[in-house]
C-alpha positions in Angstrom: 3.8 32.5 -34.5 2.6 32.1 -30.9 0.6 29.7 -28.8 -3.1 30.7 -28.7 -4.6 28.4 -26.1 -4.6 25.0 -24.5 -7.9 23.0 -24.6 -9.1 21.0 -21.6 -12.2 18.8 -21.7 -14.2 19.4 -18.5 -17.0 17.3 -16.9 -18.7 20.1 -15.1 -18.4 23.5 -16.8 -19.8 25.5 -13.8 -17.3 23.9 -11.4 -14.4 24.5 -13.8 -15.3 28.1 -14.4 -15.6 28.7 -10.7 -12.2 27.1 -10.1 -10.4 29.0 -12.8 -12.0 32.4 -12.0 -12.8 32.4 -8.3 -9.8 30.3 -7.1 -7.1 31.1 -9.7 -8.3 34.6 -10.5 -8.7 34.2 -14.3 -11.5 36.0 -16.2 -14.0 34.4 -18.6 -13.0 36.0 -21.9 -15.7 34.5 -24.1 -18.2 31.7 -24.1 -20.3 30.1 -26.9 -22.7 27.2 -27.1 -22.8 24.9 -30.1 -26.3 23.2 -29.9 -25.8 21.3 -33.1 -22.5 19.8 -31.8 -23.8 19.6 -28.2 -20.8 21.3 -26.7 -19.9 24.7 -25.1 -16.5 26.4 -25.3 -15.4 28.8 -22.6 -12.1 30.7 -22.8 -10.5 31.8 -19.6 -7.2 33.6 -18.9 -5.4 36.4 -17.1 -5.2 38.7 -20.1 -6.9 39.1 -23.4 -6.3 36.4 -26.0 -4.6 38.9 -28.2 -1.9 39.4 -25.5 -1.5 36.0 -23.9 -2.2 32.3 -24.3 -5.4 31.2 -22.6 -7.3 28.0 -21.6 -10.2 26.7 -23.6 -12.6 24.8 -21.4 -14.6 22.4 -23.6 -17.7 20.9 -22.2 -19.3 18.1 -24.2 -22.9 18.0 -23.1 -23.7 15.0 -21.0 -20.1 13.8 -20.5 -19.1 14.1 -16.8 -15.7 12.5 -16.7 -12.7 11.9 -18.9 -9.7 9.6 -18.6 -6.7 12.0 -18.4 -4.2 9.5 -19.8 -0.4 9.7 -19.2 0.8 12.0 -21.9 -0.4 15.3 -20.5 1.7 16.8 -17.8 0.5 20.0 -16.3 -0.2 23.7 -16.8 2.4 26.1 -15.2 1.5 29.5 -13.6 4.0 32.0 -12.3 3.0 33.3 -8.9 4.6 35.8 -6.5 4.5 33.4 -3.5 3.8 29.7 -3.9 3.4 29.2 -0.2 0.6 31.8 0.1 -1.1 30.5 -3.1 -1.3 27.0 -1.6 -2.9 28.3 1.6 -5.4 30.3 -0.5 -6.2 27.3 -2.6 -6.8 25.2 0.5 -8.9 27.9 2.2 -11.1 28.1 -1.0 -11.6 24.3 -1.0 -9.1 23.5 -3.7 -6.8 20.5 -3.7 -3.0 20.9 -3.1 -1.2 17.8 -4.2 2.4 19.0 -3.5 3.0 21.7 -1.0 5.2 24.6 -1.9 8.9 24.1 -1.5 12.2 23.9 -3.5 12.1 21.5 -6.4 14.2 18.3 -6.2 17.8 18.9 -7.4 17.2 22.7 -7.6 16.2 25.8 -5.7 13.1 27.0 -7.6 10.1 27.0 -5.4 7.2 25.1 -6.9 3.8 23.6 -5.8 1.1 21.5 -7.5 -2.7 21.7 -7.3 -5.5 19.9 -9.2 -8.5 21.4 -10.9 -12.0 19.8 -10.5 -11.2 17.3 -13.4 -7.8 16.3 -12.0 -5.6 18.3 -14.3 -2.4 19.3 -12.6 -1.4 22.9 -12.3 2.1 23.9 -11.2 2.8 27.1 -9.4 6.3 28.4 -10.0 7.4 31.1 -7.6 9.0 34.2 -9.2 12.7 34.5 -8.4 
C-alpha cells in the first residue's frame, strides 16, 4: 500500500496550476474535465504518480472559495534551502507566512507559505 494523492479543492484552477508549477516547480501530470459533473481534476507533482504521491487539484465549476476548516494542517515539502525558497516565493509574488528558521523546541529549519486558496505548505530543509 502507498499514498496516491491528496485532493485540494481550488477556487481558481489557473491560479492554482500557476502556483504549483511556476512557483513550486511541480509538473501537470494529467488533467480531465467532467462536464456532466461540472468539475475539472488536475494532478500535479514532482514525479510521476507511479513513483510518488501527488496533489489532485479539484475545481468545481463556479465555486470560487471554500472554507478551509480547522482539521487540515498542511502539506510538507522537503527543500535544499528553506531560506532561499522563501526568497524565491516572495520574488514570484507568493505569500510567506512564517520565515525560514529553526522550529520551536528543535533545530530543524522550517518555513510556511500559502497557496492561492490559503492552504498551508511547510518547507522542511534537508539536514
